[in-house]
All heavy atoms as a GROMACS GRO file, in nm:
protein
  615
    1MET      N    1   0.083  -0.120   0.000
    1MET     CA    2   0.000   0.000   0.000
    1MET      C    3   0.087   0.126   0.000
    1MET      O    4   0.058   0.221  -0.069
    1MET     CB    5  -0.093  -0.003   0.121
    1MET     CG    6  -0.181   0.117   0.133
    1MET     SD    7  -0.319   0.105   0.019
    1MET     CE    8  -0.408   0.248   0.066
    2ASP      N    9   0.197   0.126   0.079
    2ASP     CA   10   0.283   0.243   0.087
    2ASP      C   11   0.353   0.272  -0.045
    2ASP      O   12   0.373   0.386  -0.081
    2ASP     CB   13   0.387   0.225   0.199
    2ASP     CG   14   0.323   0.233   0.337
    2ASP    OD1   15   0.220   0.302   0.350
    2ASP    OD2   16   0.376   0.170   0.430
    3VAL      N   17   0.390   0.167  -0.118
    3VAL     CA   18   0.457   0.186  -0.246
    3VAL      C   19   0.363   0.251  -0.346
    3VAL      O   20   0.401   0.344  -0.416
    3VAL     CB   21   0.509   0.049  -0.299
    3VAL    CG1   22   0.564   0.066  -0.439
    3VAL    CG2   23   0.614  -0.008  -0.206
    4THR      N   24   0.238   0.207  -0.349
    4THR     CA   25   0.139   0.266  -0.440
    4THR      C   26   0.115   0.412  -0.405
    4THR      O   27   0.108   0.498  -0.493
    4THR     CB   28   0.007   0.188  -0.433
    4THR    OG1   29   0.033   0.052  -0.462
    4THR    CG2   30  -0.094   0.244  -0.531
    5LYS      N   31   0.104   0.442  -0.278
    5LYS     CA   32   0.082   0.579  -0.233
    5LYS      C   33   0.200   0.668  -0.273
    5LYS      O   34   0.182   0.782  -0.318
    5LYS     CB   35   0.062   0.582  -0.081
    5LYS     CG   36   0.025   0.716  -0.026
    5LYS     CD   37   0.000   0.707   0.123
    5LYS     CE   38  -0.035   0.840   0.181
    5LYS     NZ   39  -0.055   0.834   0.325
    6THR      N   40   0.321   0.617  -0.261
    6THR     CA   41   0.440   0.693  -0.299
    6THR      C   42   0.440   0.723  -0.448
    6THR      O   43   0.468   0.836  -0.491
    6THR     CB   44   0.568   0.614  -0.262
    6THR    OG1   45   0.566   0.588  -0.121
    6THR    CG2   46   0.692   0.693  -0.298
    7TYR      N   47   0.408   0.622  -0.531
    7TYR     CA   48   0.404   0.643  -0.675
    7TYR      C   49   0.296   0.743  -0.716
    7TYR      O   50   0.318   0.826  -0.803
    7TYR     CB   51   0.383   0.510  -0.750
    7TYR     CG   52   0.508   0.425  -0.755
    7TYR    CD1   53   0.507   0.295  -0.709
    7TYR    CD2   54   0.626   0.475  -0.807
    7TYR    CE1   55   0.620   0.215  -0.713
    7TYR    CE2   56   0.740   0.397  -0.812
    7TYR     CZ   57   0.737   0.268  -0.765
    7TYR     OH   58   0.850   0.192  -0.770
    8VAL      N   59   0.182   0.736  -0.652
    8VAL     CA   60   0.074   0.830  -0.682
    8VAL      C   61   0.116   0.971  -0.644
    8VAL      O   62   0.093   1.066  -0.719
    8VAL     CB   63  -0.057   0.789  -0.610
    8VAL    CG1   64  -0.161   0.899  -0.619
    8VAL    CG2   65  -0.111   0.659  -0.669
    9THR      N   66   0.181   0.986  -0.530
    9THR     CA   67   0.228   1.118  -0.486
    9THR      C   68   0.330   1.174  -0.584
    9THR      O   69   0.323   1.292  -0.623
    9THR     CB   70   0.290   1.108  -0.345
    9THR    OG1   71   0.194   1.054  -0.255
    9THR    CG2   72   0.335   1.245  -0.296
   10ILE      N   73   0.425   1.093  -0.627
   10ILE     CA   74   0.526   1.137  -0.723
   10ILE      C   75   0.459   1.176  -0.855
   10ILE      O   76   0.494   1.278  -0.916
   10ILE     CB   77   0.632   1.027  -0.745
   10ILE    CG1   78   0.716   1.011  -0.619
   10ILE    CG2   79   0.720   1.058  -0.866
   10ILE    CD1   80   0.808   0.893  -0.620
   11PHE      N   81   0.361   1.099  -0.899
   11PHE     CA   82   0.290   1.128  -1.023
   11PHE      C   83   0.218   1.263  -1.014
   11PHE      O   84   0.226   1.345  -1.104
   11PHE     CB   85   0.190   1.015  -1.054
   11PHE     CG   86   0.109   1.039  -1.177
   11PHE    CD1   87   0.166   1.025  -1.303
   11PHE    CD2   88  -0.024   1.077  -1.168
   11PHE    CE1   89   0.091   1.048  -1.417
   11PHE    CE2   90  -0.099   1.099  -1.280
   11PHE     CZ   91  -0.041   1.086  -1.406
   12VAL      N   92   0.149   1.287  -0.903
   12VAL     CA   93   0.075   1.412  -0.886
   12VAL      C   94   0.171   1.531  -0.883
   12VAL      O   95   0.147   1.634  -0.947
   12VAL     CB   96  -0.012   1.408  -0.758
   12VAL    CG1   97  -0.068   1.544  -0.724
   12VAL    CG2   98  -0.125   1.307  -0.774
   13VAL      N   99   0.282   1.518  -0.813
   13VAL     CA  100   0.380   1.626  -0.807
   13VAL      C  101   0.438   1.653  -0.946
   13VAL      O  102   0.456   1.768  -0.986
   13VAL     CB  103   0.492   1.593  -0.705
   13VAL    CG1  104   0.608   1.690  -0.716
   13VAL    CG2  105   0.436   1.593  -0.564
   14ALA      N  106   0.466   1.548  -1.022
   14ALA     CA  107   0.520   1.565  -1.158
   14ALA      C  108   0.421   1.638  -1.247
   14ALA      O  109   0.459   1.729  -1.321
   14ALA     CB  110   0.555   1.428  -1.217
   15ILE      N  111   0.294   1.601  -1.240
   15ILE     CA  112   0.191   1.667  -1.321
   15ILE      C  113   0.180   1.815  -1.284
   15ILE      O  114   0.173   1.902  -1.371
   15ILE     CB  115   0.055   1.596  -1.305
   15ILE    CG1  116   0.062   1.455  -1.362
   15ILE    CG2  117  -0.056   1.676  -1.370
   15ILE    CD1  118   0.091   1.448  -1.510
   16LEU      N  119   0.180   1.846  -1.156
   16LEU     CA  120   0.170   1.985  -1.111
   16LEU      C  121   0.292   2.064  -1.156
   16LEU      O  122   0.280   2.179  -1.201
   16LEU     CB  123   0.155   1.991  -0.960
   16LEU     CG  124   0.021   1.944  -0.906
   16LEU    CD1  125   0.023   1.942  -0.753
   16LEU    CD2  126  -0.092   2.032  -0.954
   17THR      N  127   0.410   2.006  -1.147
   17THR     CA  128   0.532   2.074  -1.189
   17THR      C  129   0.530   2.103  -1.339
   17THR      O  130   0.563   2.214  -1.381
   17THR     CB  131   0.655   1.987  -1.155
   17THR    OG1  132   0.656   1.961  -1.015
   17THR    CG2  133   0.784   2.056  -1.195
   18ILE      N  134   0.489   2.007  -1.418
   18ILE     CA  135   0.482   2.027  -1.562
   18ILE      C  136   0.381   2.136  -1.597
   18ILE      O  137   0.408   2.222  -1.680
   18ILE     CB  138   0.446   1.894  -1.632
   18ILE    CG1  139   0.564   1.798  -1.623
   18ILE    CG2  140   0.408   1.917  -1.778
   18ILE    CD1  141   0.532   1.657  -1.664
   19SER      N  142   0.266   2.138  -1.530
   19SER     CA  143   0.166   2.240  -1.561
   19SER      C  144   0.215   2.379  -1.523
   19SER      O  145   0.188   2.476  -1.593
   19SER     CB  146   0.033   2.208  -1.493
   19SER     OG  147   0.045   2.216  -1.353
   20VAL      N  148   0.292   2.391  -1.415
   20VAL     CA  149   0.348   2.520  -1.376
   20VAL      C  150   0.453   2.564  -1.476
   20VAL      O  151   0.456   2.680  -1.518
   20VAL     CB  152   0.408   2.513  -1.233
   20VAL    CG1  153   0.494   2.634  -1.204
   20VAL    CG2  154   0.297   2.501  -1.130
   21LEU      N  155   0.539   2.473  -1.521
   21LEU     CA  156   0.641   2.508  -1.619
   21LEU      C  157   0.580   2.551  -1.751
   21LEU      O  158   0.629   2.644  -1.815
   21LEU     CB  159   0.735   2.389  -1.641
   21LEU     CG  160   0.830   2.358  -1.527
   21LEU    CD1  161   0.909   2.233  -1.558
   21LEU    CD2  162   0.922   2.474  -1.498
   22ILE      N  163   0.474   2.487  -1.793
   22ILE     CA  164   0.407   2.525  -1.917
   22ILE      C  165   0.349   2.666  -1.903
   22ILE      O  166   0.358   2.747  -1.993
   22ILE     CB  167   0.298   2.423  -1.954
   22ILE    CG1  168   0.363   2.293  -2.001
   22ILE    CG2  169   0.207   2.479  -2.063
   22ILE    CD1  170   0.266   2.179  -2.020
   23GLN      N  171   0.292   2.696  -1.787
   23GLN     CA  172   0.235   2.827  -1.764
   23GLN      C  173   0.343   2.935  -1.763
   23GLN      O  174   0.326   3.043  -1.816
   23GLN     CB  175   0.161   2.829  -1.631
   23GLN     CG  176   0.034   2.902  -1.636
   23GLN     CD  177  -0.043   2.890  -1.506
   23GLN    OE1  178   0.007   2.840  -1.406
   23GLN    NE2  179  -0.165   2.934  -1.508
   24ILE      N  180   0.458   2.905  -1.705
   24ILE     CA  181   0.566   3.003  -1.696
   24ILE      C  182   0.617   3.039  -1.835
   24ILE      O  183   0.654   3.152  -1.861
   24ILE     CB  184   0.681   2.947  -1.609
   24ILE    CG1  185   0.638   2.945  -1.462
   24ILE    CG2  186   0.808   3.028  -1.624
   24ILE    CD1  187   0.736   2.876  -1.371
   25GLN      N  188   0.621   2.946  -1.927
   25GLN     CA  189   0.681   2.968  -2.057
   25GLN      C  190   0.587   3.033  -2.158
   25GLN      O  191   0.624   3.049  -2.272
   25GLN     CB  192   0.732   2.836  -2.112
   25GLN     CG  193   0.845   2.780  -2.030
   25GLN     CD  194   0.888   2.644  -2.078
   25GLN    OE1  195   0.827   2.587  -2.166
   25GLN    NE2  196   0.994   2.592  -2.019
   26GLN      N  197   0.470   3.075  -2.118
   26GLN     CA  198   0.379   3.140  -2.211
   26GLN      C  199   0.401   3.291  -2.203
   26GLN      O  200   0.385   3.352  -2.100
   26GLN     CB  201   0.234   3.106  -2.177
   26GLN     CG  202   0.203   2.960  -2.200
   26GLN     CD  203   0.062   2.925  -2.159
   26GLN    OE1  204  -0.003   2.999  -2.088
   26GLN    NE2  205   0.017   2.811  -2.202
   27TYR      N  206   0.441   3.347  -2.317
   27TYR     CA  207   0.470   3.490  -2.322
   27TYR      C  208   0.363   3.561  -2.403
   27TYR      O  209   0.304   3.505  -2.494
   27TYR     CB  210   0.607   3.513  -2.388
   27TYR     CG  211   0.719   3.449  -2.312
   27TYR    CD1  212   0.785   3.339  -2.363
   27TYR    CD2  213   0.758   3.498  -2.189
   27TYR    CE1  214   0.889   3.279  -2.293
   27TYR    CE2  215   0.861   3.438  -2.118
   27TYR     CZ  216   0.926   3.330  -2.171
   27TYR     OH  217   1.028   3.271  -2.102
   28ASP      N  218   0.341   3.687  -2.369
   28ASP     CA  219   0.244   3.767  -2.441
   28ASP      C  220   0.306   3.835  -2.563
   28ASP      O  221   0.241   3.853  -2.664
   28ASP     CB  222   0.181   3.870  -2.348
   28ASP     CG  223   0.097   3.804  -2.241
   28ASP    OD1  224   0.001   3.734  -2.277
   28ASP    OD2  225   0.130   3.818  -2.122
   29ARG      N  226   0.435   3.871  -2.553
   29ARG     CA  227   0.500   3.940  -2.666
   29ARG      C  228   0.650   3.938  -2.647
   29ARG      O  229   0.700   3.962  -2.537
   29ARG     CB  230   0.451   4.083  -2.672
   29ARG     CG  231   0.511   4.162  -2.785
   29ARG     CD  232   0.443   4.296  -2.800
   29ARG     NE  233   0.516   4.375  -2.898
   29ARG     CZ  234   0.573   4.491  -2.873
   29ARG    NH1  235   0.563   4.544  -2.754
   29ARG    NH2  236   0.637   4.556  -2.966
   30CYS      N  237   0.722   3.911  -2.754
   30CYS     CA  238   0.868   3.921  -2.751
   30CYS      C  239   0.906   4.052  -2.819
   30CYS      O  240   0.857   4.083  -2.927
   30CYS     CB  241   0.931   3.802  -2.823
   30CYS     SG  242   0.900   3.646  -2.737
   31ILE      N  243   0.993   4.130  -2.752
   31ILE     CA  244   1.021   4.265  -2.799
   31ILE      C  245   1.158   4.280  -2.864
   31ILE      O  246   1.197   4.390  -2.899
   31ILE     CB  247   1.006   4.368  -2.685
   31ILE    CG1  248   1.100   4.336  -2.569
   31ILE    CG2  249   0.862   4.374  -2.638
   31ILE    CD1  250   1.101   4.441  -2.459
   32GLY      N  251   1.231   4.170  -2.882
   32GLY     CA  252   1.359   4.177  -2.950
   32GLY      C  253   1.459   4.079  -2.893
   32GLY      O  254   1.434   4.016  -2.791
   33PRO      N  255   1.573   4.068  -2.958
   33PRO     CA  256   1.673   3.972  -2.911
   33PRO      C  257   1.744   4.018  -2.785
   33PRO      O  258   1.757   4.138  -2.761
   33PRO     CB  259   1.771   3.962  -3.028
   33PRO     CG  260   1.758   4.092  -3.099
   33PRO     CD  261   1.614   4.135  -3.081
   34CYS      N  262   1.788   3.923  -2.705
   34CYS     CA  263   1.872   3.950  -2.590
   34CYS      C  264   2.016   3.928  -2.634
   34CYS      O  265   2.051   3.819  -2.679
   34CYS     CB  266   1.842   3.854  -2.476
   34CYS     SG  267   1.682   3.875  -2.399
   35LEU      N  268   2.096   4.028  -2.625
   35LEU     CA  269   2.238   4.013  -2.657
   35LEU      C  270   2.307   3.940  -2.542
   35LEU      O  271   2.251   3.926  -2.434
   35LEU     CB  272   2.301   4.149  -2.682
   35LEU     CG  273   2.234   4.232  -2.792
   35LEU    CD1  274   2.299   4.368  -2.802
   35LEU    CD2  275   2.241   4.158  -2.924
   36ARG      N  276   2.427   3.895  -2.566
   36ARG     CA  277   2.498   3.817  -2.465
   36ARG      C  278   2.508   3.895  -2.333
   36ARG      O  279   2.492   3.840  -2.226
   36ARG     CB  280   2.636   3.782  -2.516
   36ARG     CG  281   2.706   3.683  -2.429
   36ARG     CD  282   2.829   3.627  -2.492
   36ARG     NE  283   2.888   3.714  -2.591
   36ARG     CZ  284   3.013   3.710  -2.630
   36ARG    NH1  285   3.092   3.623  -2.577
   36ARG    NH2  286   3.059   3.790  -2.722
   37PHE      N  287   2.532   4.023  -2.341
   37PHE     CA  288   2.546   4.105  -2.220
   37PHE      C  289   2.412   4.162  -2.173
   37PHE      O  290   2.405   4.230  -2.072
   37PHE     CB  291   2.645   4.220  -2.245
   37PHE     CG  292   2.609   4.305  -2.362
   37PHE    CD1  293   2.524   4.414  -2.348
   37PHE    CD2  294   2.660   4.277  -2.487
   37PHE    CE1  295   2.492   4.493  -2.456
   37PHE    CE2  296   2.627   4.356  -2.597
   37PHE     CZ  297   2.543   4.463  -2.581
   38TYR      N  298   2.306   4.139  -2.246
   38TYR     CA  299   2.174   4.196  -2.219
   38TYR      C  300   2.119   4.144  -2.086
   38TYR      O  301   2.093   4.218  -1.994
   38TYR     CB  302   2.083   4.160  -2.336
   38TYR     CG  303   1.952   4.233  -2.345
   38TYR    CD1  304   1.946   4.362  -2.393
   38TYR    CD2  305   1.835   4.170  -2.308
   38TYR    CE1  306   1.826   4.427  -2.406
   38TYR    CE2  307   1.714   4.235  -2.320
   38TYR     CZ  308   1.710   4.363  -2.369
   38TYR     OH  309   1.590   4.428  -2.380
   39GLY      N  310   2.100   4.014  -2.078
   39GLY     CA  311   2.061   3.951  -1.953
   39GLY      C  312   1.915   3.968  -1.915
   39GLY      O  313   1.845   4.054  -1.967
   40ASN      N  314   1.870   3.884  -1.824
   40ASN     CA  315   1.730   3.885  -1.780
   40ASN      C  316   1.692   4.015  -1.711
   40ASN      O  317   1.580   4.062  -1.725
   40ASN     CB  318   1.702   3.768  -1.686
   40ASN     CG  319   1.678   3.640  -1.761
   40ASN    OD1  320   1.629   3.640  -1.873
   40ASN    ND2  321   1.714   3.529  -1.700
   41HIS      N  322   1.785   4.074  -1.636
   41HIS     CA  323   1.750   4.195  -1.560
   41HIS      C  324   1.712   4.309  -1.654
   41HIS      O  325   1.611   4.377  -1.633
   41HIS     CB  326   1.866   4.234  -1.469
   41HIS     CG  327   1.835   4.352  -1.382
   41HIS    ND1  328   1.740   4.346  -1.282
   41HIS    CD2  329   1.883   4.477  -1.382
   41HIS    CE1  330   1.732   4.465  -1.224
   41HIS    NE2  331   1.818   4.546  -1.283
   42GLN      N  332   1.793   4.330  -1.758
   42GLN     CA  333   1.762   4.438  -1.852
   42GLN      C  334   1.634   4.408  -1.928
   42GLN      O  335   1.552   4.497  -1.951
   42GLN     CB  336   1.879   4.459  -1.949
   42GLN     CG  337   1.860   4.578  -2.040
   42GLN     CD  338   1.854   4.709  -1.963
   42GLN    OE1  339   1.933   4.730  -1.871
   42GLN    NE2  340   1.762   4.796  -1.997
   43CYS      N  341   1.613   4.283  -1.966
   43CYS     CA  342   1.491   4.244  -2.035
   43CYS      C  343   1.370   4.270  -1.945
   43CYS      O  344   1.269   4.326  -1.989
   43CYS     CB  345   1.498   4.096  -2.075
   43CYS     SG  346   1.349   4.032  -2.152
   44TYR      N  347   1.380   4.232  -1.819
   44TYR     CA  348   1.273   4.254  -1.723
   44TYR      C  349   1.241   4.403  -1.712
   44TYR      O  350   1.125   4.444  -1.716
   44TYR     CB  351   1.314   4.197  -1.586
   44TYR     CG  352   1.211   4.218  -1.478
   44TYR    CD1  353   1.105   4.129  -1.463
   44TYR    CD2  354   1.219   4.326  -1.392
   44TYR    CE1  355   1.010   4.148  -1.364
   44TYR    CE2  356   1.126   4.346  -1.294
   44TYR     CZ  357   1.021   4.256  -1.279
   44TYR     OH  358   0.927   4.276  -1.182
   45LYS      N  359   1.345   4.486  -1.701
   45LYS     CA  360   1.324   4.630  -1.691
   45LYS      C  361   1.255   4.686  -1.816
   45LYS      O  362   1.165   4.769  -1.806
   45LYS     CB  363   1.458   4.702  -1.668
   45LYS     CG  364   1.509   4.686  -1.527
   45LYS     CD  365   1.647   4.743  -1.502
   45LYS     CE  366   1.682   4.867  -1.575
   45LYS     NZ  367   1.816   4.920  -1.546
   46ASN      N  368   1.298   4.640  -1.934
   46ASN     CA  369   1.237   4.688  -2.058
   46ASN      C  370   1.090   4.647  -2.067
   46ASN      O  371   1.007   4.724  -2.115
   46ASN     CB  372   1.314   4.637  -2.179
   46ASN     CG  373   1.449   4.703  -2.191
   46ASN    OD1  374   1.479   4.802  -2.125
   46ASN    ND2  375   1.534   4.647  -2.276
   47CYS      N  376   1.059   4.527  -2.024
   47CYS     CA  377   0.920   4.482  -2.026
   47CYS      C  378   0.835   4.562  -1.928
   47CYS      O  379   0.721   4.597  -1.957
   47CYS     CB  380   0.911   4.332  -1.994
   47CYS     SG  381   0.973   4.226  -2.127
   48ARG      N  382   0.891   4.592  -1.812
   48ARG     CA  383   0.818   4.674  -1.713
   48ARG      C  384   0.792   4.814  -1.769
   48ARG      O  385   0.685   4.870  -1.748
   48ARG     CB  386   0.897   4.682  -1.582
   48ARG     CG  387   0.911   4.550  -1.509
   48ARG     CD  388   0.785   4.503  -1.447
   48ARG     NE  389   0.747   4.595  -1.342
   48ARG     CZ  390   0.629   4.597  -1.283
   48ARG    NH1  391   0.538   4.510  -1.318
   48ARG    NH2  392   0.601   4.684  -1.190
   49LYS      N  393   0.890   4.870  -1.841
   49LYS     CA  394   0.870   5.001  -1.904
   49LYS      C  395   0.758   4.996  -2.007
   49LYS      O  396   0.689   5.095  -2.028
   49LYS     CB  397   0.998   5.048  -1.972
   49LYS     CG  398   1.102   5.102  -1.880
   49LYS     CD  399   1.223   5.149  -1.959
   49LYS     CE  400   1.340   5.178  -1.868
   49LYS     NZ  401   1.462   5.207  -1.944
   50ALA      N  402   0.743   4.881  -2.071
   50ALA     CA  403   0.639   4.865  -2.173
   50ALA      C  404   0.506   4.822  -2.110
   50ALA      O  405   0.416   4.777  -2.180
   50ALA     CB  406   0.684   4.761  -2.277
   51LYS      N  407   0.493   4.834  -1.977
   51LYS     CA  408   0.369   4.808  -1.902
   51LYS      C  409   0.332   4.659  -1.891
   51LYS      O  410   0.217   4.626  -1.873
   51LYS     CB  411   0.251   4.886  -1.961
   51LYS     CG  412   0.274   5.034  -1.974
   51LYS     CD  413   0.293   5.099  -1.838
   51LYS     CE  414   0.306   5.249  -1.854
   51LYS     NZ  415   0.381   5.312  -1.753
   52TYR      N  416   0.431   4.570  -1.906
   52TYR     CA  417   0.408   4.428  -1.879
   52TYR      C  418   0.443   4.400  -1.734
   52TYR      O  419   0.508   4.481  -1.667
   52TYR     CB  420   0.494   4.341  -1.971
   52TYR     CG  421   0.447   4.340  -2.114
   52TYR    CD1  422   0.501   4.428  -2.207
   52TYR    CD2  423   0.349   4.252  -2.157
   52TYR    CE1  424   0.458   4.428  -2.338
   52TYR    CE2  425   0.306   4.252  -2.288
   52TYR     CZ  426   0.360   4.340  -2.378
   52TYR     OH  427   0.317   4.340  -2.508
   53ASP      N  428   0.403   4.285  -1.684
   53ASP     CA  429   0.433   4.248  -1.546
   53ASP      C  430   0.578   4.202  -1.528
   53ASP      O  431   0.632   4.203  -1.419
   53ASP     CB  432   0.339   4.137  -1.497
   53ASP     CG  433   0.195   4.186  -1.487
   53ASP    OD1  434   0.175   4.305  -1.457
   53ASP    OD2  435   0.104   4.105  -1.509
   54GLY      N  436   0.641   4.160  -1.636
   54GLY     CA  437   0.779   4.115  -1.629
   54GLY      C  438   0.822   4.058  -1.762
   54GLY      O  439   0.749   4.061  -1.860
   55GLY      N  440   0.943   4.002  -1.764
   55GLY     CA  441   0.994   3.941  -1.885
   55GLY      C  442   1.126   3.873  -1.860
   55GLY      O  443   1.190   3.894  -1.757
   56GLN      N  444   1.167   3.790  -1.954
   56GLN     CA  445   1.295   3.722  -1.943
   56GLN      C  446   1.344   3.681  -2.080
   56GLN      O  447   1.266   3.673  -2.175
   56GLN     CB  448   1.287   3.601  -1.851
   56GLN     CG  449   1.199   3.490  -1.903
   56GLN     CD  450   1.188   3.378  -1.802
   56GLN    OE1  451   1.184   3.403  -1.682
   56GLN    NE2  452   1.183   3.256  -1.850
   57CYS      N  453   1.473   3.652  -2.089
   57CYS     CA  454   1.534   3.607  -2.214
   57CYS      C  455   1.507   3.458  -2.228
   57CYS      O  456   1.526   3.381  -2.134
   57CYS     CB  457   1.684   3.632  -2.212
   57CYS     SG  458   1.727   3.806  -2.201
   58ASP      N  459   1.461   3.418  -2.346
   58ASP     CA  460   1.430   3.278  -2.368
   58ASP      C  461   1.436   3.247  -2.518
   58ASP      O  462   1.415   3.334  -2.601
   58ASP     CB  463   1.291   3.246  -2.315
   58ASP     CG  464   1.268   3.098  -2.293
   58ASP    OD1  465   1.360   3.017  -2.321
   58ASP    OD2  466   1.158   3.061  -2.249
   59PHE      N  467   1.468   3.123  -2.551
   59PHE     CA  468   1.464   3.077  -2.689
   59PHE      C  469   1.322   3.032  -2.720
   59PHE      O  470   1.277   2.930  -2.671
   59PHE     CB  471   1.562   2.961  -2.711
   59PHE     CG  472   1.706   3.004  -2.705
   59PHE    CD1  473   1.778   2.995  -2.588
   59PHE    CD2  474   1.768   3.055  -2.818
   59PHE    CE1  475   1.910   3.036  -2.583
   59PHE    CE2  476   1.900   3.097  -2.813
   59PHE     CZ  477   1.972   3.087  -2.695
   60VAL      N  478   1.249   3.112  -2.796
   60VAL     CA  479   1.109   3.083  -2.824
   60VAL      C  480   1.095   2.991  -2.944
   60VAL      O  481   1.008   2.907  -2.948
   60VAL     CB  482   1.031   3.215  -2.849
   60VAL    CG1  483   0.883   3.191  -2.840
   60VAL    CG2  484   1.070   3.321  -2.749
   61LYS      N  485   1.182   3.009  -3.042
   61LYS     CA  486   1.180   2.925  -3.163
   61LYS      C  487   1.303   2.836  -3.165
   61LYS      O  488   1.411   2.879  -3.125
   61LYS     CB  489   1.178   3.013  -3.288
   61LYS     CG  490   1.059   3.102  -3.301
   61LYS     CD  491   1.073   3.190  -3.422
   61LYS     CE  492   0.972   3.302  -3.416
   61LYS     NZ  493   1.013   3.418  -3.492
   62LYS      N  494   1.285   2.717  -3.215
   62LYS     CA  495   1.396   2.623  -3.223
   62LYS      C  496   1.500   2.673  -3.323
   62LYS      O  497   1.467   2.722  -3.430
   62LYS     CB  498   1.343   2.486  -3.266
   62LYS     CG  499   1.444   2.376  -3.257
   62LYS     CD  500   1.380   2.244  -3.289
   62LYS     CE  501   1.480   2.132  -3.276
   62LYS     NZ  502   1.422   2.003  -3.304
   63GLY      N  503   1.627   2.664  -3.285
   63GLY     CA  504   1.735   2.701  -3.376
   63GLY      C  505   1.777   2.847  -3.371
   63GLY      O  506   1.861   2.888  -3.450
   64GLU      N  507   1.722   2.925  -3.280
   64GLU     CA  508   1.763   3.064  -3.271
   64GLU      C  509   1.906   3.075  -3.220
   64GLU      O  510   1.950   2.994  -3.140
   64GLU     CB  511   1.672   3.140  -3.173
   64GLU     CG  512   1.533   3.164  -3.223
   64GLU     CD  513   1.451   3.238  -3.120
   64GLU    OE1  514   1.427   3.180  -3.013
   64GLU    OE2  515   1.410   3.350  -3.147
   65LYS      N  516   1.978   3.177  -3.268
   65LYS     CA  517   2.115   3.198  -3.221
   65LYS      C  518   2.118   3.281  -3.094
   65LYS      O  519   2.203   3.262  -3.008
   65LYS     CB  520   2.197   3.265  -3.330
   65LYS     CG  521   2.217   3.175  -3.448
   65LYS     CD  522   2.307   3.236  -3.551
   65LYS     CE  523   2.324   3.133  -3.661
   65LYS     NZ  524   2.386   3.177  -3.778
   66LEU      N  525   2.027   3.375  -3.081
   66LEU     CA  526   2.018   3.459  -2.961
   66LEU      C  527   1.879   3.442  -2.899
   66LEU      O  528   1.780   3.430  -2.971
   66LEU     CB  529   2.037   3.607  -2.996
   66LEU     CG  530   2.176   3.649  -3.040
   66LEU    CD1  531   2.173   3.794  -3.087
   66LEU    CD2  532   2.275   3.633  -2.928
   67PRO      N  533   1.872   3.443  -2.766
   67PRO     CA  534   1.739   3.436  -2.704
   67PRO      C  535   1.664   3.567  -2.726
   67PRO      O  536   1.723   3.671  -2.753
   67PRO     CB  537   1.770   3.414  -2.556
   67PRO     CG  538   1.908   3.467  -2.538
   67PRO     CD  539   1.979   3.448  -2.669
   68GLU      N  540   1.533   3.561  -2.715
   68GLU     CA  541   1.448   3.679  -2.730
   68GLU      C  542   1.410   3.733  -2.592
   68GLU      O  543   1.396   3.657  -2.497
   68GLU     CB  544   1.319   3.641  -2.804
   68GLU     CG  545   1.344   3.591  -2.942
   68GLU     CD  546   1.295   3.687  -3.048
   68GLU    OE1  547   1.237   3.790  -3.014
   68GLU    OE2  548   1.316   3.656  -3.166
   69CYS      N  549   1.390   3.862  -2.585
   69CYS     CA  550   1.337   3.924  -2.463
   69CYS      C  551   1.185   3.916  -2.474
   69CYS      O  552   1.125   3.986  -2.556
   69CYS     CB  553   1.383   4.068  -2.451
   69CYS     SG  554   1.310   4.153  -2.309
   70CYS      N  555   1.125   3.829  -2.395
   70CYS     CA  556   0.980   3.806  -2.403
   70CYS      C  557   0.911   3.854  -2.277
   70CYS      O  558   0.955   3.824  -2.166
   70CYS     CB  559   0.953   3.658  -2.427
   70CYS     SG  560   1.019   3.599  -2.584
   71CYS      N  561   0.804   3.928  -2.296
   71CYS     CA  562   0.730   3.989  -2.186
   71CYS      C  563   0.601   3.912  -2.159
   71CYS      O  564   0.548   3.847  -2.246
   71CYS     CB  565   0.696   4.134  -2.220
   71CYS     SG  566   0.839   4.233  -2.268
   72TYR      N  567   0.555   3.925  -2.036
   72TYR     CA  568   0.433   3.854  -1.998
   72TYR      C  569   0.350   3.935  -1.901
   72TYR      O  570   0.399   4.025  -1.834
   72TYR     CB  571   0.468   3.718  -1.935
   72TYR     CG  572   0.560   3.729  -1.814
   72TYR    CD1  573   0.509   3.759  -1.688
   72TYR    CD2  574   0.696   3.713  -1.827
   72TYR    CE1  575   0.592   3.771  -1.579
   72TYR    CE2  576   0.780   3.724  -1.718
   72TYR     CZ  577   0.727   3.753  -1.595
   72TYR     OH  578   0.812   3.766  -1.487
   73TYR      N  579   0.222   3.904  -1.896
   73TYR     CA  580   0.130   3.952  -1.794
   73TYR      C  581   0.105   3.837  -1.699
   73TYR      O  582   0.091   3.723  -1.741
   73TYR     CB  583  -0.004   3.994  -1.855
   73TYR     CG  584   0.003   4.118  -1.942
   73TYR    CD1  585  -0.018   4.108  -2.077
   73TYR    CD2  586   0.030   4.242  -1.886
   73TYR    CE1  587  -0.013   4.221  -2.158
   73TYR    CE2  588   0.036   4.355  -1.967
   73TYR     CZ  589   0.013   4.343  -2.102
   73TYR     OH  590   0.019   4.454  -2.181
   74ASN      N  591   0.101   3.865  -1.569
   74ASN     CA  592   0.064   3.760  -1.474
   74ASN      C  593  -0.083   3.728  -1.493
   74ASN      O  594  -0.166   3.818  -1.494
   74ASN     CB  595   0.090   3.804  -1.330
   74ASN     CG  596   0.239   3.807  -1.299
   74ASN    OD1  597   0.315   3.728  -1.352
   74ASN    ND2  598   0.279   3.899  -1.214
   75LYS      N  599  -0.116   3.602  -1.505
   75LYS     CA  600  -0.253   3.560  -1.531
   75LYS      C  601  -0.332   3.534  -1.403
   75LYS      O  602  -0.444   3.491  -1.408
   75LYS     CB  603  -0.254   3.432  -1.616
   75LYS     CG  604  -0.173   3.442  -1.743
   75LYS     CD  605  -0.251   3.511  -1.852
   75LYS     CE  606  -0.185   3.492  -1.987
   75LYS     NZ  607  -0.120   3.605  -2.042
   76ASN      N  608  -0.272   3.559  -1.287
   76ASN     CA  609  -0.339   3.528  -1.159
   76ASN      C  610  -0.449   3.624  -1.128
   76ASN      O  611  -0.455   3.733  -1.141
   76ASN     CB  612  -0.237   3.527  -1.046
   76ASN     CG  613  -0.130   3.423  -1.072
   76ASN    OD1  614  -0.152   3.326  -1.140
   76ASN    ND2  615  -0.013   3.447  -1.017
   0.00000   0.00000   0.00000
């Protein structure tokens, strides 16, 4: 019984983690590339200036050479 309960708990935690990660990676708009020295902090500041809740550098499309600065609204 304990083994089954452990597996069910691990399964539920995995599902919740995956759903949170999927939610985190949804952006409302990408405003340009992040240069190597650009960094998440500058991207976040630029998104805040553009009236978004935040932003970060991320590779949105497969095969990109530079990450994009993508902004988001909190959906909560």
